[in-house]
N, C-alpha and C positions, 0 to 999 in steps of 0.2 A: 800287585795282582790286577789283571784287567777286569773289566766289567763282567761279572757273572752272567750266563745265559739261562734262560728258562727253556726247557725241552720236556718233552713227554718222557715219563718214567717207562723203563723197559723191565722185564722179569730178571735181568741181570742185576737191577738196582735194588731189589727187593730186600736182600739182607742188610745193605747199607742204609736204606730207608727206615726199616725196622729198627736198627741200632740207634739212628738219629732220633727218631720219634720216642723210643723208649727212654733214652738218655734225658731228653727233655721233660718227659713226664716225671722222671725220677727226681730231677732237678727241682721240681715243684711239689715233691711228695705226693704225686698222683700216680695210681697203681696202673701199669700197662695191663691190658685185658685181652690177650690174644685169643680167647675163646668167645668173646662178645663184641665190644665196641671196636676192637682192633683186628677182628678176623679178616677184614677187607684186605690187610697186609699180606695175607697168604697167596693171593690171586689178584694182584692190582688191575691186570687188563680186563679180567672177567667182571669184577665188581664194578669197575668204572667205565664199562664199554659204551655206555650211553652218554657219559660225560667225559671227564678227564682226570688224570692224576699226573701233574708236572712236578719237576724238580728244578731247583736253582743250582746251578752247577759252576764251579770256579774253573779257571783255565787248566788246571792240572787234573780235572775230572772228579774232584771231591763234592760230594752234594752237600749243599749249604742249608737248604730248606726246601720245603714240600708244600704243596696246595692241591686240592682236589675238589671237584664238583660233581655230586651225584644227583641227576635229575629223579625227581619222584612222581612226576606226571602233573598234569593241569598247570603247566608253567611255573612250577615250584621246583627248586633244587636245593639240596643242602651243601654248604661249603664245609669241607671235611679237611682234616689232617694239615692245617696251616701250621707249619712248625719252622723255626730258624734257629739254627745253632747260636748259642748265647754271645760268642764273640763277634758275630756278624750283626747283631742287633744294633739300632740306632744309626744305621748307615743308609737307611731309605729301602733296604731290601724287602722288608715286610709290606712296606706300602706298594713296592713294585709287585710283589706276588699277589696282593689284594687288587690292585688295578687289573691286573692280568686276569684273575679270576672272575671280575665283575665284567670285563669286556668279553671274555669268552662265554659267559652265562648269556649276555645279551645276543651273541652270535648264535647261540642253541636256542633262542627264543624264550629263555627264562624270563618271567616278570617279576619273581619273589625269590630271594635268597634267604634261606634260614641256616642258622648255625647253633650248636650246643657248645657251651665252654664252661670252665670252672671260674669262679670269681677271683681265685688266687692267681689267674693269668691276667692282671691288671693292665699290663702293657698292650697285651692283644685286644683286650676289650676297649681300651682308650682308642686304638687304631680303628677298630670296627666302628665305633661311634663317630669318629672324625669322618668316616665315610658314609654316614647317614644310618648306620644299622641302629635300631631301636629295641629296647628290651620288650619282650612279650611273655605272656603266660599261657599261650594259646594251646600248649602241648607238653606232653611228659618228656623228660630227659632221661638220658642213659645214666648209669649208675654214678660215674665219677664226674659227671656235669651237674651244675645247678643253675645254670642260666641258659636262656634261649634269646637270641638276637634275630632280627629280621631286617631285611633292606628290600623295598619296593623299587623296581627298576622302571 
């Protein structure tokens, strides 16, 4: 396999994206919630119109991972939907997606990135911390999340 590319998600990707994210949530015994925290997957273009929703794609067109950024005003954005298929973890692809998100946030004039996650996603939390994200208690979290991390740019 050649090096996967990062590109913008399209409406045609939505079913594959949903399947990827829900399978990873199930892998960690986290419940998909299409009526609440995962409602953004119904219309990715509209939900992320001020930010982005990008996918990591193999040369055969299969989506390997996802990452999204949703600006919330005042130079703050939420990093959302960063997921990577299990057999592609440990190859630097998560790091690549996170670098891409941070660079894109800077390009959008974002100076603070927040993210909600669950402690069970230890590998992801370790990656975020390596990039300078720190734990905060400044806000409430969605139902399946129990941790909020922040990165000041």
